[in-house]
C-alpha positions in Angstrom: 126.0 112.3 215.9 128.9 114.6 215.1 129.7 116.1 211.8 133.1 115.6 210.4 133.9 117.6 207.3 136.4 116.1 204.7 138.4 118.1 202.2 140.3 116.0 199.8 141.4 118.8 197.3 143.4 121.4 199.1 143.1 123.9 196.2 140.7 126.0 198.2 142.0 125.1 201.6 142.3 128.7 202.9 138.8 129.8 201.7 137.1 126.5 203.3 138.8 127.3 206.6 137.6 130.9 206.4 134.0 129.7 205.7 134.1 127.2 208.7 135.7 129.5 211.1 133.3 132.3 210.2 130.3 130.3 211.4 132.2 129.1 214.5 134.4 131.7 216.1 133.3 135.3 217.1 135.4 137.8 215.0 138.0 140.2 216.4 139.1 138.1 219.2 142.2 136.3 220.5 142.5 132.6 219.6 144.9 130.0 221.0 146.3 127.5 218.4 147.5 124.2 219.8 150.1 122.7 217.5 153.2 120.3 217.4 156.1 122.2 215.9 158.2 119.1 215.2 161.6 117.7 216.4 164.8 119.4 214.7 165.6 117.4 211.6 162.3 116.1 211.1 161.1 116.7 207.5 157.7 115.1 207.6 156.1 117.0 210.5 154.0 120.2 209.9 155.9 123.2 208.5 154.6 126.8 208.5 153.5 126.4 204.8 151.2 123.5 205.9 149.2 125.6 208.3 149.6 129.0 206.8 146.3 128.8 205.0 144.6 128.0 208.4 146.4 131.0 209.9 145.6 133.3 207.1 142.0 132.4 207.3 142.0 133.2 211.0 143.7 136.6 210.4 141.1 137.4 207.6 138.4 137.3 210.2 140.3 139.5 212.5 141.1 136.6 214.9 144.5 137.0 216.5 146.3 133.6 216.6 148.9 132.6 219.1 150.5 129.2 218.7 151.2 127.0 221.7 152.9 123.7 222.8 154.7 122.4 225.9 158.2 121.0 226.4 158.9 117.3 225.9 160.1 114.9 228.5 162.9 113.2 226.7 166.3 114.4 225.6 165.8 117.0 223.0 166.3 120.8 222.3 162.6 120.9 222.9 162.9 119.7 226.6 163.2 123.2 227.9 161.2 126.5 227.1 164.3 128.3 225.9 165.4 125.4 223.7 162.0 124.7 222.2 161.6 128.6 221.5 164.8 128.3 219.4 163.4 125.2 217.5 160.1 127.2 216.7 162.3 130.1 215.3 164.5 127.6 213.3 161.5 126.0 211.8 160.0 129.4 210.7 156.9 129.5 212.9 157.7 132.8 214.5 157.2 134.4 211.1 153.6 133.0 211.0 152.3 134.0 214.3 153.3 134.8 218.1 154.0 131.6 220.0 154.2 130.4 223.5 156.2 127.3 224.9 154.3 126.8 228.2 155.5 125.4 231.4 152.6 126.9 233.3 150.0 124.4 234.5 146.7 123.7 236.3 146.4 120.4 238.1 143.4 118.1 237.0 142.7 114.7 238.7 142.1 111.9 236.5 141.3 108.1 237.4 144.8 107.2 237.8 147.0 110.3 238.2 147.0 114.1 238.6 147.6 115.7 235.3 149.4 119.0 235.1 147.5 120.6 232.2 148.8 123.6 230.1 147.3 126.7 231.8 147.0 128.6 228.6 144.8 126.0 227.1 142.4 126.1 230.0 142.3 130.0 230.1 141.9 130.4 226.3 138.4 132.0 225.1 138.7 130.4 221.7 141.0 127.4 220.7 141.9 125.7 217.5 143.6 122.3 217.6 145.8 121.5 214.6 146.9 117.9 214.6 149.3 116.2 212.1 147.9 112.5 211.6 150.7 109.9 211.7 151.7 106.7 213.5 153.3 106.7 216.9 155.8 104.2 218.4 153.8 103.9 221.7 150.2 104.9 220.9 150.1 103.3 217.4 148.4 106.4 216.0 148.6 110.0 216.8 146.0 112.8 216.1 143.9 115.1 218.2 143.9 112.8 221.4 147.6 112.4 221.3 148.0 116.1 220.8 146.4 116.7 224.1 147.3 113.4 225.9 151.0 114.3 225.7 151.2 117.8 224.0 148.8 119.4 226.4 150.6 118.2 229.6 153.7 119.1 231.5 156.9 117.1 231.5 156.2 115.5 234.9 152.8 114.2 233.7 154.3 112.8 230.4 156.8 110.8 232.5 154.0 109.6 234.9 152.0 108.3 231.9 155.0 106.5 230.5 155.8 104.9 233.9 152.4 104.0 235.0 152.0 101.5 232.2 155.4 99.8 232.4 155.0 96.0 232.4 155.2 93.7 235.3 155.5 89.8 234.9 152.5 88.8 236.9 152.0 85.2 235.8 153.8 81.9 235.9 152.3 81.1 232.5 155.1 83.0 230.6 156.6 80.4 228.2 159.4 82.5 226.9 157.9 82.5 223.4 159.7 85.9 222.6 156.7 87.7 221.2 157.5 90.7 223.6 161.1 90.6 222.6 160.3 90.8 218.9 157.7 93.7 219.2 159.3 95.8 221.9 160.3 99.1 220.1 162.8 99.9 222.9 164.6 96.7 222.8 164.0 96.5 226.6 163.0 92.9 227.0 165.0 89.7 226.9 164.4 86.0 227.6 166.2 84.8 230.7 165.6 81.2 231.9 162.7 80.9 229.6 160.9 84.0 231.2 160.5 87.6 230.0 162.7 90.1 231.7 162.1 93.9 231.2 164.7 96.4 231.6 162.5 99.3 233.0 165.3 101.8 232.5 165.2 101.2 228.6 161.3 100.8 228.6 159.2 103.3 226.8 156.1 102.3 228.6 154.1 101.6 225.5 152.1 98.7 226.6 152.7 96.8 223.3 154.1 93.8 225.1 151.2 93.7 227.5 148.7 94.0 224.7 150.4 91.3 222.5 151.5 88.8 225.1 149.8 85.6 224.1 149.6 84.2 227.7 148.6 87.5 229.2 151.7 87.3 231.5 152.7 90.9 231.2 150.6 93.4 233.0 150.8 97.3 233.3 151.7 98.4 236.9 148.7 100.8 236.7 146.9 101.0 233.3 147.8 100.4 229.6 149.5 103.4 227.8 146.4 104.1 225.7 144.1 104.3 228.8 146.4 106.8 230.5 147.1 108.7 227.3 143.1 109.1 227.1 143.0 110.3 230.7 145.5 113.0 230.0 143.8 114.1 226.9 140.4 114.2 228.9 142.1 116.2 231.5 142.5 118.8 228.8 139.3 118.2 226.7 136.9 118.4 229.6 138.2 121.8 230.7 138.6 123.6 227.4 136.7 126.6 226.3 133.3 126.2 224.5 134.7 127.5 221.3 137.2 124.5 220.6 137.7 123.2 217.2 139.8 120.7 215.5 141.6 120.3 212.2 143.5 116.9 211.3 146.0 117.1 208.5 146.3 113.5 207.0 149.6 113.9 205.1 153.0 112.4 205.5 151.5 109.5 207.4 154.8 108.2 209.0 155.4 105.1 211.1 156.5 107.1 214.0 155.8 110.5 215.7 157.0 114.1 214.8 158.8 114.0 218.1 161.6 112.1 216.4 164.2 113.5 213.9 163.5 110.5 211.7 159.9 109.4 212.0 160.3 106.6 209.7 158.7 105.3 206.4 155.4 106.6 204.9 152.7 104.1 205.5 150.0 105.7 203.2 149.3 108.3 200.7 148.1 111.7 201.7 144.3 111.9 202.3 143.4 115.6 202.9 141.9 117.4 205.7 139.3 116.8 208.4 137.4 119.6 210.3 135.2 118.8 213.6 134.2 120.1 216.9 134.6 116.5 218.2 138.2 115.5 218.9 137.2 111.7 219.4 135.2 111.5 216.1 137.8 113.3 214.0 140.5 110.8 215.1 138.1 107.8 214.4 137.4 109.4 210.9 141.1 109.7 210.3 141.7 106.3 211.0 138.8 105.1 208.9 140.0 107.0 205.9 143.6 105.7 206.3 142.8 102.2 207.3 143.0 100.7 210.8 145.3 97.9 209.5 147.9 100.3 208.4 148.8 101.2 212.1 148.2 97.8 213.4 150.7 96.1 211.0 153.3 98.7 211.5 153.2 99.5 215.2 151.5 96.3 216.6 148.7 98.2 218.2 145.0 98.8 217.5 145.0 102.6 217.0 141.4 102.9 218.2 142.2 101.8 221.8 143.0 105.4 222.7 139.8 106.6 221.1 137.7 104.1 222.9 139.2 104.9 226.2 138.7 108.8 225.5 135.0 108.1 225.0 134.9 106.9 228.6 136.5 110.0 230.0 134.8 112.7 227.9 131.3 113.6 226.6 132.5 112.9 223.0 131.6 109.7 221.1 133.0 108.1 217.9 129.7 108.2 215.9 130.0 110.8 213.0 128.7 111.6 209.7 131.3 112.4 207.0 130.6 115.5 204.9 132.5 116.0 201.8 133.6 119.6 200.9 
């Protein structure tokens, strides 16, 4: 059973980080830090001040951090290396540590696709993964698994994941009840002649309609989003360096993701920080602390779907023991 350490009072955040890192990482080495820098205009994503205690703790142990993320697959300044680099500077992260926006990859075969995994992640000797816990319009919840299942992959693979789960009307049992129309975050479905019709050009590929269809008439063309997300995360996790550690910051728990300029309302109060060497358990603990129903009610999806699939593709399990710091 894995241990997940829980810090509620962040008064001694930096010293707690230093103590944990001292027992985990060899000193005087380079360390890669996987992080999401946030979309321009987003005021609830992580800012340098939120992660500065972590970076200071690394530096105090003579660890040399470099921050890393990958370009996004949708229209955004972050969709190119040059554009994303400017976003990082605009948000002030360049003053915290050196950074890389990577478009270099290694191909890793998963069950349903070939993932282009960020090369720097796989070549690192030491890795720290900092994840902001929040909701997500497709995954329902975003933590460490989402940080890899999208953030650790190249644009092509991100596109592949969203397209491989797009819905197909496979059954004549569709009653035209409109559940899919009501829940679709992309407004990509309408009822025509008493049957659901999906506009795939507008579809996000979130699988919310497939999961919630009362007659099971909508099916993914390959697998549901959460399964594919977990496969992408596993392509990273299964090939990471032995010295890989995870921190989940449970703050500004918004309805949607840091990938949006406006990530929506706050769903729950800040809960503190979690530490673990198990990415599956740390996400499970995050959901347990916040409340599974918070994400289900807001985003119409069980947030543990991605976690349960991740168990199938990695050596990590959800069982954990919570240790209060």
